SERO-4910 file (N, C-alpha, C, O; in steps of 0.05 Angstrom, whole numbers):
BEGIN
 pado doro    nc1    nc2    nc3   cac1   cac2   cac3    cc1    cc2    cc3    oc1    oc2    oc3
  Met    A   -173    -36   -319   -167     -9   -312   -136     -5   -313   -121    -23   -304
  Lys    A   -128     17   -324    -99     23   -325    -91     41   -302   -108     56   -291
  Leu    A    -65     40   -295    -55     56   -273    -28     68   -280    -12     54   -293
  Ser    A    -23     92   -271      3    105   -274     13    111   -246     -1    122   -229
  Val    A     38    104   -241     50    109   -215     77    122   -218     93    114   -235
  Glu    A     82    143   -202    108    155   -200    119    147   -172    106    152   -152
  Ile    A    143    135   -172    154    125   -146    183    134   -144    199    133   -163
  Ser    A    190    142   -119    217    148   -112    225    132    -88    209    130    -69
  Lys    A    249    121    -88    258    105    -66    282    119    -53    300    127    -67
  Tyr    A    281    121    -27    302    133    -11    312    113     10    302    113     32
  Pro    A    333     97      3    343     78     22    357     93     45    372    113     40
  Leu    A    353     84     69    367     97     92    393     82     96    397     68    116
  His    A    411     86     77    436     72     77    456     90     63    450    103     43
  Gln    A    481     90     72    501    107     61    507    101     31    510    119     15
  Asp    A    508     75     25    513     66     -3    487     60    -16    480     37    -20
  Tyr    A    472     81    -23    444     78    -32    440     71    -61    419     60    -68
  Ile    A    459     76    -78    455     72   -107    449     43   -114    430     38   -130
  Pro    A    463     23   -104    456     -5   -111    428    -13   -102    415    -29   -116
  Phe    A    418     -1    -81    392     -8    -71    370      3    -90    351    -11    -96
  Ile    A    375     27   -100    356     39   -119    358     25   -146    337     18   -158
  Lys    A    382     20   -156    385      7   -182    373    -21   -182    361    -29   -201
  Gly    A    377    -36   -160    365    -63   -158    335    -62   -160    323    -79   -174
  Phe    A    323    -43   -147    294    -41   -147    284    -35   -176    265    -47   -186
  Ile    A    297    -16   -189    290     -8   -217    294    -32   -235    277    -37   -253
  Asp    A    317    -46   -233    322    -69   -250    301    -90   -247    293   -102   -267
  Arg    A    292    -95   -223    271   -115   -219    244   -106   -231    230   -123   -243
  Leu    A    238    -80   -230    213    -71   -242    214    -75   -273    194    -82   -285
  Asn    A    238    -72   -284    241    -75   -313    239   -104   -322    238   -109   -346
  Glu    A    239   -123   -304    237   -151   -311    208   -159   -317    203   -181   -328
  Tyr    A    189   -142   -310    161   -149   -315    153   -139   -343    151   -115   -348
  Asp    A    149   -158   -361    144   -151   -389    119   -135   -394    117   -120   -413
  Asp    A     98   -139   -377     73   -125   -382     71    -97   -369     50    -85   -370
  Leu    A     93    -88   -358     95    -61   -347    112    -43   -365    131    -53   -377
  Lys    A    105    -18   -367    122      2   -380    135     17   -357    121     28   -340
  Val    A    162     18   -357    177     31   -336    195     52   -349    211     46   -367
  Ile    A    192     77   -339    209     99   -348    223    111   -324    210    117   -304
  Thr    A    249    113   -326    265    123   -303    278    149   -311    289    152   -333
  Asn    A    278    168   -293    294    193   -297    309    198   -271    309    181   -253
  Thr    A    322    221   -269    339    226   -246    324    230   -220    335    229   -198
  Leu    A    298    236   -221    282    241   -197    264    219   -189    258    216   -165
  Ser    A    255    203   -208    235    182   -201    233    161   -222    246    163   -243
  Thr    A    218    141   -217    211    120   -236    181    120   -240    166    122   -221
  Gln    A    173    119   -265    145    118   -272    137     91   -282    152     79   -298
  Ile    A    115     80   -272    106     54   -279     78     56   -290     61     69   -279
  Phe    A     73     42   -313     47     43   -326     39     14   -333     55     -2   -342
  Gly    A     13      8   -328      3    -18   -335    -24    -23   -322    -37     -5   -312
  Asp    A    -32    -48   -324    -58    -56   -312    -57    -52   -282    -38    -59   -269
  Tyr    A    -79    -42   -271    -80    -35   -243    -72    -58   -225    -54    -55   -208
  Asp    A    -84    -81   -229    -79   -104   -212    -50   -113   -213    -38   -120   -193
  Leu    A    -38   -113   -237    -10   -121   -241      8   -101   -227     26   -108   -213
  Val    A      4    -75   -232     21    -54   -220     21    -56   -190     42    -55   -177
  Met    A     -3    -59   -178     -5    -60   -149      8    -86   -138     21    -85   -117
  Ser    A      5   -108   -152     17   -133   -144     48   -131   -145     62   -140   -127
  Val    A     58   -120   -167     87   -117   -170     98    -99   -149    119   -105   -136
  Leu    A     85    -76   -144     95    -58   -123     95    -71    -96    114    -68    -80
  Ser    A     74    -85    -89     73    -99    -64     96   -119    -61    109   -120    -40
  Thr    A    100   -135    -82    122   -154    -81    149   -141    -79    165   -150    -63
  Glu    A    154   -121    -96    181   -110    -97    188    -91    -74    211    -90    -65
  Ile    A    168    -77    -63    173    -61    -39    179    -79    -16    197    -74      0
  Lys    A    163   -101    -12    168   -120      9    196   -132      6    211   -134     25
  Arg    A    203   -140    -18    230   -151    -24    252   -132    -16    272   -139     -4
  Ser    A    248   -106    -23    268    -85    -15    271    -84     15    294    -82     25
  Tyr    A    249    -84     29    251    -83     59    265   -108     69    282   -106     87
  Asp    A    258   -132     59    270   -157     68    300   -157     62    315   -167     79
  Glu    A    309   -148     39    337   -150     31    354   -127     42    377   -132     50
  Phe    A    343   -103     43    360    -80     49    353    -64     74    367    -46     82
  Gly    A    331    -71     87    324    -57    111    308    -32    106    291    -31     88
  Lys    A    313    -11    121    296     13    121    300     29     95    322     33     84
  Ala    A    277     38     85    276     55     61    250     70     61    230     61     73
  Ile    A    250     93     48    226    109     45    217    107     16    234    111     -2
  Phe    A    192    101     11    180    102    -16    160    124    -17    142    126      0
  Val    A    162    141    -37    143    162    -42    129    156    -68    143    153    -89
  Cys    A    103    153    -68     88    145    -91     65    164    -97     52    175    -79
  Lys    A     60    167   -123     37    182   -133     22    163   -152     34    151   -170
  Phe    A     -4    160   -148    -20    142   -164    -40    158   -180    -54    175   -169
  Leu    A    -42    152   -206    -61    166   -223    -77    145   -239    -65    127   -251
  Asn    A   -103    148   -240   -120    130   -256   -114    134   -286   -113    157   -295
  Gly    A   -111    112   -300   -106    114   -329    -77    111   -336    -59    112   -319
  Asp    A    -73    107   -362    -45    104   -373    -37    131   -383    -45    140   -405
  Leu    A    -20    145   -369    -10    171   -377     18    170   -388     32    190   -388
  Ser    A     26    147   -397     53    144   -409     56    159   -435     36    162   -450
  Pro    A     80    169   -440     84    183   -466     80    163   -489     89    140   -487
  Gln    A     68    172   -509     62    154   -532     85    151   -550     84    137   -570
***
């Protein structure tokens, strides 16, 4: 099963850009995911189990490394990535 996710990260830190950039950079290291970033959010496309595993790992890592942050996610069944 394929999954599409739109995610926005809001670090509760004054110097927030490195926290967001680091999260996006780590998502881009997964070869089996398609990651598209714009000014409002990051979209992730791939196999359901992989996407959920990556998000679990990277959100936990963000909390461990940087402390408090808000993640807003939208999940859609299927691959809705632009062709």
